[in-house]
N, C-alpha and C positions, 0 to 999 in steps of 0.2 A: 520665701525661699530664694536664695541667690540663684542667678541664672546658671552659673557653672555647676552648682550642685544638681539643679534640675536636669541639666544636660547630661551629667554623669549618670544619674538614675535612668534616664531614657536610653542611654547607650548600653547600660548594664541589662536593661529589660530586653533591648533588641538582641543582644548577644545570647541571652537565655532562650529567647524565642527561636533564634537561628539554630542553636544547639538542639533544641527539641525537635525542630523540623527536619534537620539534615543529619543528626547523629545516627550512627549505626545502631540498630537494636542489639541488646546484649542479654544473654540468658542469665538470670540471677542465680541459677544453680551452679554456674561455672565460674572459675576465676578467669578474668579477662586478661589474656596474654596476646596482644594483637600481632598479626603478621602482615607484612606489606605485600604478600603474594596473593593478590585478588584483583578482580576487575569488576566493573559495573556491567549491567545488562547491555548486550551489544545487538542492535537490530540487524537482521539479515534482509529484510524486505521493506519497501515503502508501499503502503496501500492507499489508493485514492478513492474518495467518496464524493458524492454530492449531497447537499444538506436536505434537499426536497422541502425547503422552507422559503419564506418570503423575504427575509432580510438577514443581514449579519447580526443585528441586535437580537432577533428571535433565536438564531442559531447559537449565539454566545450564551443566551439564557438556557437553552436546552442542554448544551454541553457542560453547563456548570451546576445544574440542579437535577432533582429527581423528576422525571417526566412520566407519562402514563405507562410507558414500557419499561420503566426502571432507569437508573442512572446510566448515562452514556457520556463518553468524552472522546477527544482526539488530541493529538499533540499540537496540531496547527489547524487554522481556518484561514482560507484565502478569500478575501472579499471580492465582489464584482469590480471594484475600483482598483484592485491590485494590492490593497492593504493586507498585511500578514499578521495574524494574531497567534500567539503561543499560549496554550492552556495547560499543558503537561510537559514536564521535563523530558528530554529525549531519553534519559536513562531510566525513566519509569514506565510502567505498563499503563497505557490509556485503554479505555474500554470502548474500542471502536470496531473490532473485526467480528467478534462473536464466533459461533461455530463454523467450521470450515477447514479446508486444507489447501495447500499449494505444494505440489511435489511431495517431498517427505516431511514437510512442516505441517503439524497439526494443531499447535497452540499458537495461533497467529498473534494474539495480543502480546505474548511474551517475545515474539520474534520480529515485530514490525513497528514502524512509525506510521501513524495514521494522519492523513491530511484530508480535511473536509474542504470542499469547494462550494462557495455560496452560489447555488443554482437550484431552481425549483424543479428540475427534471424535464422541463419543456423548452425553456429559453436557451438561446445559444450561449456558449461560454465566451466571455469578453476577451478582447486582446490584452488589456492590462492584467487581467486575471491569469491568463496563460503565461504571459511574460513573467509575472511574479512567481508563478508556480515553477517555471524553469529555473529561476534564480534560487528558489528554495531547494529544488532537487540538486542543483549544483553544490550548494552548501552542505546538504545532508550527506550526499554520497561521498563528498570529499572528506568531511570531518569524521564520519563514521566508517569510512572505507566500505560502504555498501556498493556492490556491483551495480553499474548503471542499468543493466538489463533487469534488475530485480525490482522493478516498479510495476505493480499490478493494480487492477481494480477490485473493488469489493465484490463485484459480480464474478470475478475470476475465481476467488477462493470459496464462494458460496453460491454455486449455480442453483437456480430454482428458488433460492431464498432472497437474494439481493440482485438488483439490476443496475445499481450505480457504479460508475459514473455515467452509464447509459450509452446508447448508440450515437448520440451527438458529440460525445467527448472526442477531441482531436488527437487520437493516439498516433496518427502518422506524423503530426507536428512534433510530438514528443520524441518519436523515433528519429526524426531528422536531426534533432538536437542530441541524440545519443541515449535516450532513456526508454526503457522497456524493450520488448522484443518486437521484431517486424520481419516479414518475409524477405529472405535473401534474394535479390534480383538476379544473382548469378546461378541460382539453383536450376538444375535440369528438370525436365518433366518427371513426374513420379513414375517409378519403374513398375512393371507388373508385380503384383503381390503387395504393393504398398498398403499398409494398414492405417487408415485414418484414426481409428480409436487409439491405437498405440501412439500415434503422433500427438493426439490430444494429451495423453498421459505424459509424454516426453516434454511437452510445453509446460505442463504443471497442473492441468485441470484434473479434478476428481471426476471420474466417469461412472460412478455407481448409478447416477441418474443421467443416462447418456443424452437424452433430449435436452435436459437442462444445461449440461455441459456444452452441447452444440449451440444452444441459444446464447450462452455467455461468450463463447468463442466468436460467434457471428456478430454480436454487438460490438466486440472489440475490433475485429479484423475485416468485417464487411459493412459495419455501420447500419445494420438492420436487425430485425427481430426474428429472423429465420430460425427454424428448429430442425432442419434436415440439411444434409450435406449434398452438394452438387460437385460437378467436375472442377469448377473453380476453387472450391474448398479443398479438394485433394491437392491441387497445385499449390495453394497457399500453405497447407499443413506440411507438405513436403518441403517447401521453401523455408519453413520455420525450423525444420528438424533434420534436413538431409545430411548435415555434417555430424549428427549424433545418432541417427537411426540405423540399426543393423540392417534393416531391409533395404535402406538406401544404397548400401554397398553392393547389392546384388546387381549383376550386369543386366542391361536391358535386352529384350529379345533381339537376337541377331548380333549382339555384341561379341567380340572375340573373348 
């Protein structure tokens, strides 16, 4: 068979496969009259995970196959050396978040982009890895117009069920680069009547299991595994929410 014919056949096959993979599904019961007035799925959040596995190769296998807990995936995986792998298109739902909520969002897989970070849950996160993650966050928030503060951890949306990316994750480093939320250093001390549970809700935490929500909050903002609030937590929670919280507008005792 001449080379040009073979090439033409290969090109035709590639076009057919591409059409099968990316073509919009159509209902055979209806006449297809396409409209240009539509959009693709648009993510509202970015969810960070750690892999809790030993290598990128192991995690790539897990994220591309059926494992003991069923099939899972993420949009991206960031290696310990800073290499970035994409497994699922940004426009598609990856199976990374599972059950949970963040603020008013309850179907997290449909509303988020998932980033797995190669980390066994014990080792420190590497500098090349965090630098690569920051580059990826800049790209995703810019291209998809995701608010930079809408970067959360898996443990934030699923308190009591998930602990990743864990208390070792450098949330302050991300905040210094403009990602995620962090206590406002200009915030005054919490006023009398300040409600820390309402503040947890305002940040986004589901509080039906309050101890679990506090644990998730403390992993992120205190870097520990505490499950109760102290005076420092009241200060932090007020600094996270004082510009939004109705109780924060109340005058302090003795104020005019």
